[in-house]
C-alpha positions, 0 to 999 in steps of 0.5 A, a space after each residue: 512235426 516232420 511227420 506232419 509235414 511228409 503227411 501233408 506232402 504225400 497228401 498233396 502229391 497223391 491229390 496231384 496224381 488223382 487230379 492227373 488221373 482225373 484230367 486225363 480222359 478230358 484231355 483224350 476227349 478234346 484231342 479226340 474232338 480236335 482230331 475229328 475236327 481236323 479230319 472233317 475240315 480237310 474232308 470238307 474242303 475236298 467236297 466244297 471244291 467238288 472233289 467228291 471222291 476224296 471227300 468221301 474217302 475222308 469222310 469214311 476214314 473220319 467214321 472209321 476212327 472217330 464213329 461217335 459224335 456231331 462230326 461222324 454224323 455230319 460225315 455220314 450225311 455229307 457222304 450221301 450228298 457226294 455220292 449224289 454229286 457224283 451221280 452214284 444214285 443207288 449208293 447215295 440213296 443207301 447212305 441217306 437211308 443208313 443215316 435215316 436208321 442210325 440217327 431218326 431224331 437228328 436235326 437234319 433228318 428231314 434233309 436225309 429223307 430229301 436227299 434219298 428221294 432226289 437220289 432215287 428220282 436221279 434214276 430216271 433215264 429217258 422215256 424208258 426208264 424203270 418205274 421202280 426207283 420213281 415209286 420208291 422216291 414217291 413214297 420217300 417224298 410222301 413220308 417226308 411232307 407228311 412228317 415235316 411238312 413245314 421242311 425246306 424241302 417239302 415244297 420241292 418234294 411236292 413238285 417231284 411227286 406231281 412230276 412223278 404222277 405225270 410220268 407214270 400216268 404217261 407211262 401206263 397210257 403208253 402201254 394202254 396204247 401199246 396194247 389197244 393197237 395190238 387188239 389186246 383190249 382186255 390189257 388195254 382196258 386194264 392199264 387205262 384203268 390204272 391210269 384213271 384211278 391211281 393217276 387222277 392228277 395225271 394229264 394223261 387221265 383224259 386220253 386214258 378215259 378215251 382209250 378206256 371207252 374204246 377198249 370197252 366198246 370192242 369187248 362189247 361191254 356197252 354199260 361199261 363204255 356209256 359210264 366211261 364216256 360220261 365221266 370223260 364228259 364230266 370231268 373234260 367238258 371240252 375234251 377234243 375226244 368227245 367229238 370222237 364219242 359222239 
């Protein structure tokens, strides 16, 4: 009887120990989840009070300590947002790109694409801006509206794409005119052709057609000049440039 009791006691003890061993990973997982949540909330509070530098440091610490799970994913996205709010365009675009590569099917990946685009768009400065980030932004926005046409960010992306077309068209027109007044008619015609063919929705297209016509005239390309005049007349029947063509 005693042996049987001892056996039962031992069995219960072993089961208890086994249960403790089984529960330990669960408790560790729960503890790490709670710790990640606490770190996330502190970083988010810094973000909400617009202390973006502190927020970035907090999110980076969180990702370093708990690199997996929903808090780490959201931290990565919030890092990109915080960099954008600080005006650090390149860092914001790079952080958004990193999120896209790591989490291509994340529920908020469309926002990551949008954030990447507006970060690239943010780099434009004045009339002499670098066109490279503008083209990058256009490509990013185009990806967004094609893949997620019903995204809440798609409408703003389309507006920014239209603005980019306007700016690129105007920039190329300015270069065309720069060459034209210096009698570099081949270069002028080349730039105006870029406006006419690549930026058809830009308001600059009308004037580009006029300077393209003038450039062809100076190059003694009569047929091309006539064709260009006909295109200008057809697309802009009320254009003030038609009276100058005659």
